[in-house]
MOPAC internal coordinates of N, CA, C and O (Angstrom, degrees):
PM7 1SCF
backbone

  N    0.0000 0     0.00 0     0.00 0    0    0    0
  C    1.4532 1     0.00 0     0.00 0    1    0    0
  C    1.5185 1   108.90 1     0.00 0    2    1    0
  O    1.2310 1   120.49 1   -44.30 1    3    2    1
  N    1.2915 1   116.67 1   135.70 1    3    2    1
  C    1.4564 1   121.30 1  -179.09 1    5    3    2
  C    1.5179 1   108.80 1  -109.33 1    6    5    3
  O    1.2310 1   120.81 1   -87.58 1    7    6    5
  N    1.3274 1   116.06 1    92.42 1    7    6    5
  C    1.4590 1   121.74 1  -175.06 1    9    7    6
  C    1.5267 1   112.00 1   -62.85 1   10    9    7
  O    1.2310 1   120.22 1   149.98 1   11   10    9
  N    1.3413 1   117.19 1   -30.02 1   11   10    9
  C    1.4609 1   120.45 1  -179.68 1   13   11   10
  C    1.5226 1   112.13 1   -67.84 1   14   13   11
  O    1.2310 1   119.95 1   156.99 1   15   14   13
  N    1.3255 1   117.69 1   -23.01 1   15   14   13
  C    1.4632 1   121.23 1  -175.18 1   17   15   14
  C    1.5158 1   114.29 1  -115.58 1   18   17   15
  O    1.2310 1   119.45 1   175.10 1   19   18   17
  N    1.3169 1   118.66 1    -4.90 1   19   18   17
  C    1.4608 1   118.51 1  -169.13 1   21   19   18
  C    1.5250 1   113.57 1  -133.84 1   22   21   19
  O    1.2310 1   122.11 1   -12.83 1   23   22   21
  N    1.3203 1   113.56 1   167.17 1   23   22   21
  C    1.4578 1   123.22 1   169.38 1   25   23   22
  C    1.5255 1   105.70 1  -127.64 1   26   25   23
  O    1.2310 1   120.10 1   -31.21 1   27   26   25
  N    1.3075 1   117.42 1   148.79 1   27   26   25
  C    1.4621 1   121.13 1  -175.51 1   29   27   26
  C    1.5249 1   110.08 1  -111.54 1   30   29   27
  O    1.2310 1   121.52 1   -43.84 1   31   30   29
  N    1.3382 1   114.69 1   136.16 1   31   30   29
  C    1.4638 1   120.91 1   173.67 1   33   31   30
  C    1.5253 1   107.94 1  -125.61 1   34   33   31
  O    1.2310 1   121.30 1   -15.19 1   35   34   33
  N    1.3161 1   115.12 1   164.81 1   35   34   33
  C    1.4551 1   121.05 1   178.02 1   37   35   34
  C    1.5197 1   107.79 1  -123.40 1   38   37   35
  O    1.2310 1   121.03 1   -57.61 1   39   38   37
  N    1.3293 1   115.64 1   122.39 1   39   38   37
  C    1.4678 1   121.39 1   177.15 1   41   39   38
  C    1.5115 1   107.13 1  -120.62 1   42   41   39
  O    1.2310 1   120.61 1   -64.24 1   43   42   41
  N    1.3173 1   116.43 1   115.76 1   43   42   41
  C    1.4629 1   122.92 1   177.72 1   45   43   42
  C    1.5277 1   112.23 1    52.66 1   46   45   43
  O    1.2310 1   120.55 1  -137.17 1   47   46   45
  N    1.3222 1   116.56 1    42.83 1   47   46   45
  C    1.4532 1   120.83 1   175.91 1   49   47   46
  C    1.5130 1   115.43 1    84.39 1   50   49   47
  O    1.2310 1   119.59 1  -178.57 1   51   50   49
  N    1.3211 1   118.38 1     1.43 1   51   50   49
  C    1.4624 1   121.38 1   179.32 1   53   51   50
  C    1.5264 1   109.03 1  -117.07 1   54   53   51
  O    1.2310 1   121.10 1   -46.42 1   55   54   53
  N    1.3390 1   115.49 1   133.58 1   55   54   53
  C    1.4567 1   119.81 1   178.94 1   57   55   54
  C    1.5191 1   111.01 1   -84.79 1   58   57   55
  O    1.2310 1   121.69 1   -40.63 1   59   58   57
  N    1.3172 1   114.38 1   139.37 1   59   58   57
  C    1.4574 1   122.42 1   176.49 1   61   59   58
  C    1.5236 1   107.67 1  -128.20 1   62   61   59
  O    1.2310 1   121.08 1   -43.10 1   63   62   61
  N    1.3273 1   115.53 1   136.90 1   63   62   61
  C    1.4542 1   121.33 1   173.34 1   65   63   62
  C    1.5194 1   108.42 1   -90.24 1   66   65   63
  O    1.2310 1   120.55 1   -48.96 1   67   66   65
  N    1.3021 1   116.56 1   131.04 1   67   66   65
  C    1.4587 1   121.23 1   173.29 1   69   67   66
  C    1.5206 1   106.70 1   -96.65 1   70   69   67
  O    1.2310 1   120.58 1   -58.71 1   71   70   69
  N    1.3339 1   116.49 1   121.29 1   71   70   69
  C    1.4623 1   120.98 1  -178.27 1   73   71   70
  C    1.5262 1   109.24 1  -131.16 1   74   73   71
  O    1.2310 1   121.31 1   -47.17 1   75   74   73
  N    1.3242 1   115.09 1   132.83 1   75   74   73
  C    1.4633 1   120.72 1   173.92 1   77   75   74
  C    1.5216 1   107.54 1   -91.73 1   78   77   75
  O    1.2310 1   120.71 1   -73.78 1   79   78   77
  N    1.3250 1   116.25 1   106.22 1   79   78   77
  C    1.4652 1   122.27 1   178.08 1   81   79   78
  C    1.5227 1   108.91 1  -101.27 1   82   81   79
  O    1.2310 1   121.21 1    -6.15 1   83   82   81
  N    1.3186 1   115.29 1   173.85 1   83   82   81
  C    1.4641 1   119.50 1   175.11 1   85   83   82
  C    1.5286 1   109.95 1   -62.46 1   86   85   83
  O    1.2310 1   120.43 1   139.64 1   87   86   85
  N    1.3336 1   116.77 1   -40.36 1   87   86   85
  C    1.4751 1   120.06 1   178.69 1   89   87   86
  C    1.5305 1   110.54 1   -61.35 1   90   89   87
  O    1.2310 1   120.56 1   134.64 1   91   90   89
  N    1.3316 1   116.53 1   -45.36 1   91   90   89
  C    1.4645 1   119.66 1   179.56 1   93   91   90
  C    1.5211 1   110.73 1   -63.77 1   94   93   91
  O    1.2310 1   120.61 1   140.89 1   95   94   93
  N    1.3257 1   116.44 1   -39.11 1   95   94   93
  C    1.4662 1   120.56 1   179.08 1   97   95   94
  C    1.5246 1   110.59 1   -61.84 1   98   97   95
  O    1.2310 1   120.60 1   138.77 1   99   98   97
  N    1.3389 1   116.45 1   -41.23 1   99   98   97
  C    1.4638 1   120.20 1   177.36 1  101   99   98
  C    1.5269 1   111.63 1   -63.37 1  102  101   99
  O    1.2310 1   120.38 1   139.65 1  103  102  101
  N    1.3172 1   116.88 1   -40.35 1  103  102  101
  C    1.4696 1   120.49 1   179.96 1  105  103  102
  C    1.5295 1   110.88 1   -68.30 1  106  105  103
  O    1.2310 1   120.35 1   140.77 1  107  106  105
  N    1.3318 1   116.94 1   -39.23 1  107  106  105
  C    1.4644 1   121.28 1   177.32 1  109  107  106
  C    1.5303 1   109.47 1   -65.00 1  110  109  107
  O    1.2310 1   120.82 1   137.01 1  111  110  109
  N    1.3237 1   116.03 1   -42.99 1  111  110  109
  C    1.4738 1   120.28 1   179.04 1  113  111  110
  C    1.5208 1   110.77 1   -62.58 1  114  113  111
  O    1.2310 1   120.56 1   141.21 1  115  114  113
  N    1.3162 1   116.54 1   -38.79 1  115  114  113
  C    1.4561 1   120.63 1   178.80 1  117  115  114
  C    1.5278 1   111.29 1   -65.04 1  118  117  115
  O    1.2310 1   120.57 1   141.42 1  119  118  117
  N    1.3141 1   116.52 1   -38.58 1  119  118  117
  C    1.4631 1   121.15 1  -176.73 1  121  119  118
  C    1.5259 1   112.84 1   -81.08 1  122  121  119
  O    1.2310 1   120.52 1   141.71 1  123  122  121
  N    1.3421 1   116.60 1   -38.29 1  123  122  121
  C    1.4671 1   120.65 1  -172.71 1  125  123  122
  C    1.5216 1   114.59 1  -114.96 1  126  125  123
  O    1.2310 1   120.09 1   172.48 1  127  126  125
  N    1.3280 1   117.43 1    -7.52 1  127  126  125
  C    1.4526 1   119.70 1  -177.69 1  129  127  126
  C    1.5172 1   112.61 1    88.44 1  130  129  127
  O    1.2310 1   119.66 1  -172.69 1  131  130  129
  N    1.3120 1   118.25 1     7.31 1  131  130  129
  C    1.4697 1   121.87 1   177.82 1  133  131  130
  C    1.5156 1   111.14 1   136.40 1  134  133  131
  O    1.2310 1   121.09 1   -18.97 1  135  134  133
  N    1.3199 1   115.52 1   161.03 1  135  134  133
  C    1.4690 1   120.31 1   179.82 1  137  135  134
  C    1.5216 1   111.83 1   -61.63 1  138  137  135
  O    1.2310 1   120.97 1   144.79 1  139  138  137
  N    1.3401 1   115.75 1   -35.21 1  139  138  137
  C    1.4583 1   119.10 1  -177.75 1  141  139  138
  C    1.5272 1   112.38 1   -64.30 1  142  141  139
  O    1.2310 1   119.97 1   157.35 1  143  142  141
  N    1.3337 1   117.66 1   -22.65 1  143  142  141
  C    1.4642 1   121.55 1  -179.58 1  145  143  142
  C    1.5294 1   112.97 1   -90.18 1  146  145  143
  O    1.2310 1   120.25 1   168.62 1  147  146  145
  N    1.3257 1   117.12 1   -11.38 1  147  146  145
  C    1.4572 1   121.51 1  -174.95 1  149  147  146
  C    1.5216 1   112.25 1   -61.60 1  150  149  147
  O    1.2310 1   119.86 1   127.32 1  151  150  149
  N    1.3169 1   117.86 1   -52.68 1  151  150  149
  C    1.4673 1   121.05 1  -178.50 1  153  151  150
  C    1.5094 1   111.99 1   -59.92 1  154  153  151
  O    1.2310 1   121.11 1   137.45 1  155  154  153
  N    1.3262 1   115.49 1   -42.55 1  155  154  153
  C    1.4616 1   120.18 1   179.40 1  157  155  154
  C    1.5271 1   110.87 1   -62.55 1  158  157  155
  O    1.2310 1   120.69 1   137.97 1  159  158  157
  N    1.3279 1   116.28 1   -42.03 1  159  158  157
  C    1.4691 1   120.73 1  -179.94 1  161  159  158
  C    1.5226 1   110.76 1   -63.81 1  162  161  159
  O    1.2310 1   120.50 1   136.55 1  163  162  161
  N    1.3268 1   116.65 1   -43.45 1  163  162  161
  C    1.4716 1   119.76 1  -179.30 1  165  163  162
  C    1.5259 1   111.43 1   -66.22 1  166  165  163
  O    1.2310 1   120.33 1   143.34 1  167  166  165
  N    1.3318 1   116.97 1   -36.66 1  167  166  165
  C    1.4570 1   120.55 1  -177.90 1  169  167  166
  C    1.5286 1   112.18 1   -76.52 1  170  169  167
  O    1.2310 1   120.17 1   151.18 1  171  170  169
  N    1.3249 1   117.28 1   -28.82 1  171  170  169
  C    1.4620 1   120.67 1  -175.69 1  173  171  170
  C    1.5189 1   113.15 1   -99.97 1  174  173  171
  O    1.2310 1   119.90 1  -169.24 1  175  174  173
  N    1.3177 1   117.79 1    10.76 1  175  174  173
  C    1.4571 1   120.12 1  -179.62 1  177  175  174
  C    1.5253 1   108.56 1   -59.83 1  178  177  175
  O    1.2310 1   121.53 1   -47.02 1  179  178  177
  N    1.3292 1   114.68 1   132.98 1  179  178  177
  C    1.4569 1   121.51 1  -170.54 1  181  179  178
  C    1.5340 1   114.22 1   -62.79 1  182  181  179
  O    1.2310 1   120.33 1   143.28 1  183  182  181
  N    1.3197 1   116.98 1   -36.72 1  183  182  181
  C    1.4536 1   117.11 1  -178.80 1  185  183  182
  C    1.5250 1   111.30 1  -140.62 1  186  185  183
  O    1.2310 1   121.27 1   -13.41 1  187  186  185
  N    1.3056 1   115.17 1   166.59 1  187  186  185
  C    1.4588 1   122.91 1  -174.82 1  189  187  186
  C    1.5244 1   111.71 1   -60.44 1  190  189  187
  O    1.2310 1   120.35 1   138.18 1  191  190  189
  N    1.3266 1   116.93 1   -41.82 1  191  190  189
  C    1.4635 1   120.94 1  -179.06 1  193  191  190
  C    1.5284 1   110.79 1   -61.53 1  194  193  191
  O    1.2310 1   120.64 1   135.82 1  195  194  193
  N    1.3344 1   116.38 1   -44.18 1  195  194  193
  C    1.4599 1   119.92 1   179.30 1  197  195  194
  C    1.5270 1   111.23 1   -65.48 1  198  197  195
  O    1.2310 1   120.38 1   141.74 1  199  198  197
  N    1.3249 1   116.88 1   -38.26 1  199  198  197
  C    1.4662 1   120.51 1   178.25 1  201  199  198
  C    1.5226 1   110.30 1   -62.99 1  202  201  199
  O    1.2310 1   120.24 1   136.67 1  203  202  201
  N    1.3262 1   117.14 1   -43.33 1  203  202  201
  C    1.4637 1   120.93 1   177.64 1  205  203  202
  C    1.5244 1   110.98 1   -62.91 1  206  205  203
  O    1.2310 1   120.31 1   137.76 1  207  206  205
  N    1.3347 1   117.01 1   -42.24 1  207  206  205
  C    1.4602 1   121.09 1   178.30 1  209  207  206
  C    1.5283 1   111.32 1   -58.21 1  210  209  207
  O    1.2310 1   120.69 1   136.81 1  211  210  209
  N    1.3228 1   116.28 1   -43.19 1  211  210  209
  C    1.4666 1   120.53 1  -178.66 1  213  211  210
  C    1.5284 1   110.84 1   -66.79 1  214  213  211
  O    1.2310 1   120.08 1   137.40 1  215  214  213
  N    1.3188 1   117.45 1   -42.60 1  215  214  213
  C    1.4695 1   120.81 1   179.53 1  217  215  214
  C    1.5252 1   110.18 1   -65.79 1  218  217  215
  O    1.2310 1   120.02 1   137.55 1  219  218  217
  N    1.3256 1   117.57 1   -42.45 1  219  218  217
  C    1.4717 1   121.39 1   178.28 1  221  219  218
  C    1.5247 1   109.89 1   -62.10 1  222  221  219
  O    1.2310 1   119.94 1   136.33 1  223  222  221
  N    1.3354 1   117.73 1   -43.67 1  223  222  221
  C    1.4671 1   121.07 1   179.18 1  225  223  222
  C    1.5273 1   110.71 1   -60.62 1  226  225  223
  O    1.2310 1   120.71 1   132.07 1  227  226  225
  N    1.3188 1   116.24 1   -47.93 1  227  226  225
  C    1.4583 1   121.21 1  -177.56 1  229  227  226
  C    1.5269 1   111.39 1   -66.33 1  230  229  227
  O    1.2310 1   120.56 1   137.50 1  231  230  229
  N    1.3091 1   116.53 1   -42.50 1  231  230  229
  C    1.4627 1   121.55 1   178.05 1  233  231  230
  C    1.5240 1   110.78 1   -61.05 1  234  233  231
  O    1.2310 1   120.41 1   134.95 1  235  234  233
  N    1.3212 1   116.82 1   -45.05 1  235  234  233
  C    1.4652 1   121.73 1   179.02 1  237  235  234
  C    1.5207 1   110.60 1   -63.76 1  238  237  235
  O    1.2310 1   120.30 1   135.54 1  239  238  237
  N    1.3232 1   117.04 1   -44.46 1  239  238  237
  C    1.4611 1   121.77 1   179.04 1  241  239  238
  C    1.5251 1   111.18 1   -58.25 1  242  241  239
  O    1.2310 1   120.22 1   129.02 1  243  242  241
  N    1.3259 1   117.18 1   -50.98 1  243  242  241
  C    1.4669 1   120.85 1  -176.29 1  245  243  242
  C    1.5244 1   112.19 1   -69.49 1  246  245  243
  O    1.2310 1   119.91 1   142.75 1  247  246  245
  N    1.3235 1   117.77 1   -37.25 1  247  246  245
  C    1.4711 1   121.02 1   177.98 1  249  247  246
  C    1.5303 1   110.49 1   -67.29 1  250  249  247
  O    1.2310 1   120.29 1   143.55 1  251  250  249
  N    1.3100 1   117.06 1   -36.45 1  251  250  249
  C    1.4621 1   120.22 1  -179.24 1  253  251  250
  C    1.5243 1   113.01 1   -70.61 1  254  253  251
  O    1.2310 1   119.90 1   158.95 1  255  254  253
  N    1.3214 1   117.80 1   -21.05 1  255  254  253
  C    1.4664 1   119.37 1   179.01 1  257  255  254
  C    1.5270 1   110.72 1   -61.95 1  258  257  255
  O    1.2310 1   120.23 1   137.15 1  259  258  257
  N    1.3363 1   117.16 1   -42.85 1  259  258  257
  C    1.4717 1   119.28 1   179.66 1  261  259  258
  C    1.5240 1   110.85 1   -67.75 1  262  261  259
  O    1.2310 1   120.07 1   145.85 1  263  262  261
  N    1.3263 1   117.47 1   -34.15 1  263  262  261
  C    1.4741 1   120.86 1   177.67 1  265  263  262
  C    1.5307 1   109.62 1   -67.84 1  266  265  263
  O    1.2310 1   120.45 1   136.64 1  267  266  265
  N    1.3315 1   116.75 1   -43.36 1  267  266  265
  C    1.4620 1   120.66 1   178.84 1  269  267  266
  C    1.5324 1   111.45 1   -62.76 1  270  269  267
  O    1.2310 1   120.35 1   140.21 1  271  270  269
  N    1.3260 1   116.93 1   -39.79 1  271  270  269
  C    1.4659 1   120.93 1   177.64 1  273  271  270
  C    1.5262 1   110.04 1   -64.65 1  274  273  271
  O    1.2310 1   120.75 1   134.78 1  275  274  273
  N    1.3304 1   116.16 1   -45.22 1  275  274  273
  C    1.4676 1   120.83 1   178.16 1  277  275  274
  C    1.5314 1   110.56 1   -60.99 1  278  277  275
  O    1.2310 1   120.36 1   136.22 1  279  278  277
  N    1.3429 1   116.93 1   -43.78 1  279  278  277
  C    1.4615 1   120.96 1   178.99 1  281  279  278
  C    1.5277 1   112.09 1   -63.41 1  282  281  279
  O    1.2310 1   120.44 1   145.04 1  283  282  281
  N    1.3181 1   116.76 1   -34.96 1  283  282  281
  C    1.4564 1   121.29 1   178.03 1  285  283  282
  C    1.5310 1   110.34 1   -63.62 1  286  285  283
  O    1.2310 1   120.91 1   142.57 1  287  286  285
  N    1.3187 1   115.87 1   -37.43 1  287  286  285
  C    1.4640 1   121.22 1  -178.74 1  289  287  286
  C    1.5266 1   112.76 1   -84.71 1  290  289  287
  O    1.2310 1   120.15 1   160.32 1  291  290  289
  N    1.3244 1   117.33 1   -19.68 1  291  290  289
  C    1.4693 1   122.52 1  -178.12 1  293  291  290
  C    1.5203 1   109.65 1  -128.56 1  294  293  291
  O    1.2310 1   120.35 1  -113.91 1  295  294  293
  N    1.3080 1   116.93 1    66.09 1  295  294  293
  C    1.4634 1   122.00 1  -173.96 1  297  295  294
  C    1.5295 1   112.88 1   -64.98 1  298  297  295
  O    1.2310 1   120.31 1   157.63 1  299  298  297
  N    1.3358 1   117.01 1   -22.37 1  299  298  297
  C    1.4589 1   120.16 1  -178.52 1  301  299  298
  C    1.5235 1   113.42 1   -75.87 1  302  301  299
  O    1.2310 1   119.74 1   158.51 1  303  302  301
  N    1.3385 1   118.11 1   -21.49 1  303  302  301
  C    1.4644 1   120.26 1   177.79 1  305  303  302
  C    1.5359 1   110.94 1  -141.58 1  306  305  303
  O    1.2310 1   121.32 1  -105.15 1  307  306  305
  N    1.3373 1   115.09 1    74.85 1  307  306  305
  C    1.4684 1   118.74 1  -178.51 1  309  307  306
  C    1.5296 1   112.05 1   -70.06 1  310  309  307
  O    1.2310 1   121.94 1   -32.57 1  311  310  309
  N    1.3030 1   113.88 1   147.43 1  311  310  309
  C    1.4678 1   122.39 1   178.38 1  313  311  310
  C    1.5292 1   108.21 1   -96.55 1  314  313  311
  O    1.2310 1   120.48 1   -35.89 1  315  314  313
  N    1.3195 1   116.68 1   144.11 1  315  314  313
  C    1.4632 1   120.58 1   177.79 1  317  315  314
  C    1.5187 1   110.53 1   -66.80 1  318  317  315
  O    1.2310 1   121.37 1   -36.92 1  319  318  317
  N    1.3256 1   114.98 1   143.08 1  319  318  317
  C    1.4590 1   120.16 1   175.83 1  321  319  318
  C    1.5209 1   109.95 1   -74.82 1  322  321  319
  O    1.2310 1   121.26 1   -27.73 1  323  322  321
  N    1.3047 1   115.19 1   152.27 1  323  322  321
  C    1.4584 1   122.54 1   175.77 1  325  323  322
  C    1.5244 1   107.97 1   -76.82 1  326  325  323
  O    1.2310 1   120.12 1   -40.80 1  327  326  325
  N    1.3281 1   117.37 1   139.20 1  327  326  325
  C    1.4623 1   120.30 1   178.16 1  329  327  326
  C    1.5278 1   110.10 1  -106.82 1  330  329  327
  O    1.2310 1   121.29 1   -21.09 1  331  330  329
  N    1.3085 1   115.13 1   158.91 1  331  330  329
  C    1.4656 1   119.61 1   176.93 1  333  331  330
  C    1.5248 1   110.49 1   -61.69 1  334  333  331
  O    1.2310 1   120.28 1   143.09 1  335  334  333
  N    1.3415 1   117.07 1   -36.91 1  335  334  333
  C    1.4665 1   120.62 1   177.74 1  337  335  334
  C    1.5253 1   110.75 1   -60.57 1  338  337  335
  O    1.2310 1   120.51 1   136.97 1  339  338  337
  N    1.3268 1   116.63 1   -43.03 1  339  338  337
  C    1.4739 1   119.90 1   178.87 1  341  339  338
  C    1.5215 1   111.08 1   -63.43 1  342  341  339
  O    1.2310 1   120.65 1   136.30 1  343  342  341
  N    1.3201 1   116.36 1   -43.70 1  343  342  341
  C    1.4660 1   119.88 1   179.21 1  345  343  342
  C    1.5212 1   109.85 1   -60.71 1  346  345  343
  O    1.2310 1   120.04 1   136.85 1  347  346  345
  N    1.3317 1   117.52 1   -43.15 1  347  346  345
  C    1.4647 1   120.70 1   179.86 1  349  347  346
  C    1.5292 1   112.16 1   -63.92 1  350  349  347
  O    1.2310 1   120.57 1   140.68 1  351  350  349
  N    1.3404 1   116.52 1   -39.32 1  351  350  349
  C    1.4651 1   120.35 1  -177.75 1  353  351  350
  C    1.5226 1   113.35 1   -77.74 1  354  353  351
  O    1.2310 1   120.06 1   149.98 1  355  354  353
  N    1.3161 1   117.50 1   -30.02 1  355  354  353
  C    1.4658 1   121.08 1  -173.64 1  357  355  354
  C    1.5247 1   113.95 1   -97.57 1  358  357  355
  O    1.2310 1   120.46 1  -177.87 1  359  358  357
  N    1.3343 1   116.72 1     2.13 1  359  358  357
  C    1.4610 1   120.31 1  -179.92 1  361  359  358
  C    1.5225 1   110.70 1  -127.91 1  362  361  359
  O    1.2310 1   121.70 1   -13.64 1  363  362  361
  N    1.3221 1   114.35 1   166.36 1  363  362  361
  C    1.4627 1   120.79 1   173.53 1  365  363  362
  C    1.5275 1   107.70 1  -116.32 1  366  365  363
  O    1.2310 1   119.69 1   -16.55 1  367  366  365
  N    1.3121 1   118.20 1   163.45 1  367  366  365
  C    1.4744 1   119.29 1   176.30 1  369  367  366
  C    1.5300 1   112.13 1   -57.34 1  370  369  367
  O    1.2310 1   120.11 1   148.33 1  371  370  369
  N    1.3290 1   117.39 1   -31.67 1  371  370  369
  C    1.4644 1   120.80 1   176.90 1  373  371  370
  C    1.5292 1   110.23 1   -65.40 1  374  373  371
  O    1.2310 1   120.44 1   138.88 1  375  374  373
  N    1.3411 1   116.76 1   -41.12 1  375  374  373
  C    1.4690 1   120.83 1   176.15 1  377  375  374
  C    1.5207 1   110.23 1   -58.57 1  378  377  375
  O    1.2310 1   120.76 1   133.90 1  379  378  377
  N    1.3231 1   116.15 1   -46.10 1  379  378  377
  C    1.4630 1   120.88 1  -176.89 1  381  379  378
  C    1.5260 1   111.15 1   -61.16 1  382  381  379
  O    1.2310 1   120.37 1   144.04 1  383  382  381
  N    1.3169 1   116.89 1   -35.96 1  383  382  381
  C    1.4643 1   120.33 1   177.43 1  385  383  382
  C    1.5269 1   109.68 1   -62.81 1  386  385  383
  O    1.2310 1   120.24 1   138.74 1  387  386  385
  N    1.3207 1   117.14 1   -41.26 1  387  386  385
  C    1.4660 1   120.95 1   178.47 1  389  387  386
  C    1.5276 1   110.71 1   -69.14 1  390  389  387
  O    1.2310 1   120.22 1   144.25 1  391  390  389
  N    1.3166 1   117.18 1   -35.75 1  391  390  389
  C    1.4605 1   121.30 1  -179.22 1  393  391  390
  C    1.5201 1   111.99 1   -68.84 1  394  393  391
  O    1.2310 1   120.16 1   156.61 1  395  394  393
  N    1.3276 1   117.31 1   -23.39 1  395  394  393
  C    1.4616 1   120.05 1   178.96 1  397  395  394
  C    1.5325 1   110.53 1   -57.84 1  398  397  395
  O    1.2310 1   120.50 1   143.26 1  399  398  397
  N    1.3424 1   116.65 1   -36.74 1  399  398  397
  C    1.4677 1   120.12 1   177.49 1  401  399  398
  C    1.5225 1   110.79 1   -64.50 1  402  401  399
  O    1.2310 1   120.41 1   139.22 1  403  402  401
  N    1.3226 1   116.82 1   -40.78 1  403  402  401
  C    1.4668 1   121.02 1   178.68 1  405  403  402
  C    1.5235 1   110.63 1   -66.85 1  406  405  403
  O    1.2310 1   120.24 1   141.50 1  407  406  405
  N    1.3287 1   117.15 1   -38.50 1  407  406  405
  C    1.4612 1   121.09 1   176.64 1  409  407  406
  C    1.5325 1   109.36 1   -60.57 1  410  409  407
  O    1.2310 1   120.75 1   133.11 1  411  410  409
  N    1.3154 1   116.16 1   -46.89 1  411  410  409
  C    1.4620 1   121.30 1   179.51 1  413  411  410
  C    1.5244 1   110.61 1   -60.94 1  414  413  411
  O    1.2310 1   120.29 1   137.10 1  415  414  413
  N    1.3303 1   117.04 1   -42.90 1  415  414  413
  C    1.4615 1   121.43 1   179.14 1  417  415  414
  C    1.5258 1   111.26 1   -62.42 1  418  417  415
  O    1.2310 1   120.24 1   134.94 1  419  418  417
  N    1.3273 1   117.14 1   -45.06 1  419  418  417
  C    1.4638 1   121.08 1   179.74 1  421  419  418
  C    1.5277 1   110.84 1   -63.79 1  422  421  419
  O    1.2310 1   120.47 1   139.07 1  423  422  421
  N    1.3155 1   116.70 1   -40.93 1  423  422  421
  C    1.4596 1   121.10 1   179.58 1  425  423  422
  C    1.5345 1   109.90 1   -65.38 1  426  425  423
  O    1.2310 1   120.71 1   137.47 1  427  426  425
  N    1.3251 1   116.24 1   -42.53 1  427  426  425
  C    1.4638 1   120.67 1   179.25 1  429  427  426
  C    1.5265 1   110.42 1   -62.94 1  430  429  427
  O    1.2310 1   120.53 1   132.92 1  431  430  429
  N    1.3207 1   116.59 1   -47.08 1  431  430  429
  C    1.4591 1   120.58 1  -179.55 1  433  431  430
  C    1.5256 1   111.23 1   -64.87 1  434  433  431
  O    1.2310 1   120.51 1   145.40 1  435  434  433
  N    1.3101 1   116.63 1   -34.60 1  435  434  433
  C    1.4569 1   120.31 1  -179.67 1  437  435  434
  C    1.5158 1   113.94 1   -71.79 1  438  437  435
  O    1.2310 1   120.73 1   157.16 1  439  438  437
  N    1.3209 1   116.20 1   -22.84 1  439  438  437
  C    1.4627 1   119.53 1  -178.86 1  441  439  438
  C    1.5281 1   112.26 1  -110.33 1  442  441  439
  O    1.2310 1   120.30 1  -178.58 1  443  442  441
  N    1.3222 1   117.04 1     1.42 1  443  442  441
  C    1.4682 1   122.06 1  -177.80 1  445  443  442
  C    1.5168 1   109.99 1   -65.47 1  446  445  443
  O    1.2310 1   121.62 1   -41.46 1  447  446  445
  N    1.2903 1   114.51 1   138.54 1  447  446  445
  C    1.4508 1   120.54 1   176.66 1  449  447  446
  C    1.5202 1   108.12 1  -116.74 1  450  449  447
  O    1.2310 1   120.95 1   -50.29 1  451  450  449
  N    1.3027 1   115.79 1   129.71 1  451  450  449
  C    1.4612 1   120.52 1   174.71 1  453  451  450
  C    1.5252 1   107.72 1   -92.13 1  454  453  451
  O    1.2310 1   121.06 1   -73.12 1  455  454  453
  N    1.3007 1   115.57 1   106.88 1  455  454  453
  C    1.4477 1   120.68 1  -177.59 1  457  455  454
  C    1.5191 1   108.54 1  -106.46 1  458  457  455
  O    1.2310 1   121.37 1   -54.81 1  459  458  457
  N    1.3162 1   114.98 1   125.19 1  459  458  457
  C    1.4517 1   120.48 1   176.27 1  461  459  458
  C    1.5123 1   107.73 1  -117.82 1  462  461  459
  O    1.2310 1   121.01 1   -44.98 1  463  462  461
  N    1.3125 1   115.68 1   135.02 1  463  462  461
  C    1.4537 1   118.07 1   177.51 1  465  463  462
  C    1.5247 1   108.79 1  -100.25 1  466  465  463
  O    1.2310 1   121.87 1   -32.76 1  467  466  465
  N    1.3051 1   114.02 1   147.24 1  467  466  465
  C    1.4533 1   119.79 1   178.45 1  469  467  466
  C    1.5132 1   108.95 1   -93.47 1  470  469  467
  O    1.2310 1   121.18 1   -31.26 1  471  470  469
  N    1.3290 1   115.35 1   148.74 1  471  470  469
  C    1.4566 1   119.30 1   174.74 1  473  471  470
  C    1.5154 1   108.21 1   -69.09 1  474  473  471
  O    1.2310 1   120.65 1   -50.62 1  475  474  473
  N    1.3085 1   116.36 1   129.38 1  475  474  473
  C    1.4521 1   121.05 1   179.54 1  477  475  474
  C    1.5181 1   109.02 1  -122.76 1  478  477  475
  O    1.2310 1   121.59 1   -31.23 1  479  478  477
  N    1.2983 1   114.56 1   148.77 1  479  478  477
  C    1.4514 1   119.32 1   173.87 1  481  479  478
  C    1.5182 1   107.13 1   -79.31 1  482  481  479
  O    1.2310 1   120.17 1   -53.41 1  483  482  481
  N    1.3155 1   117.29 1   126.59 1  483  482  481
  C    1.4680 1   118.59 1   179.73 1  485  483  482
  C    1.5202 1   110.73 1   -58.99 1  486  485  483
  O    1.2310 1   120.96 1   -35.70 1  487  486  485
  N    1.3160 1   115.76 1   144.30 1  487  486  485
  C    1.4672 1   120.85 1   179.23 1  489  487  486
  C    1.5302 1   109.13 1   -71.68 1  490  489  487
  O    1.2310 1   121.44 1   -27.11 1  491  490  489
  N    1.3139 1   114.85 1   152.89 1  491  490  489
  C    1.4655 1   122.45 1   177.84 1  493  491  490
  C    1.5255 1   113.00 1    65.75 1  494  493  491
  O    1.2310 1   120.66 1  -157.78 1  495  494  493
  N    1.3221 1   116.35 1    22.22 1  495  494  493
  C    1.4583 1   119.70 1   177.19 1  497  495  494
  C    1.5227 1   107.14 1  -121.98 1  498  497  495
  O    1.2310 1   120.86 1   -51.28 1  499  498  497
  N    1.2879 1   115.95 1   128.72 1  499  498  497
  C    1.4549 1   119.33 1   179.76 1  501  499  498
  C    1.5110 1   109.71 1   -79.35 1  502  501  499
  O    1.2310 1   121.29 1   -46.03 1  503  502  501
  N    1.3179 1   115.15 1   133.97 1  503  502  501
  C    1.4469 1   120.78 1   177.48 1  505  503  502
  C    1.5065 1   107.40 1   -97.98 1  506  505  503
  O    1.2310 1   120.66 1   -52.69 1  507  506  505
  N    1.3032 1   116.34 1   127.31 1  507  506  505
  C    1.2906 1   124.58 1  -172.13 1  509  507  506
  C    1.3145 1   158.92 1   -57.43 1  510  509  507
  O    1.2310 1   120.10 1   180.00 1  511  510  509

């Protein structure tokens, strides 16, 4: 598990890591026009059913990234991917509301930049 890059959810007693990968970012961009449009799309969804569909799609996408990574490293015993149908059957709308926080956390961690500044000598100051 990569805590620096993921958030963990539990669906029907099984833990899934939500990870924002480059592949997932490309799929989100294809569907929403970019990560910056994702939040707006989820908030402006016309009806409850469509909002649930979008959350289920995103949850499935991010959960499957960790499975795909695991399968890449363990080609001899691949794990089945999670389907949107499974997510719909194994969760409740209340669960999905809680998972939204995990989705946000995974997205934040996936786009987080660690910026370090270097000590610089101020300009126009004589060093001694």
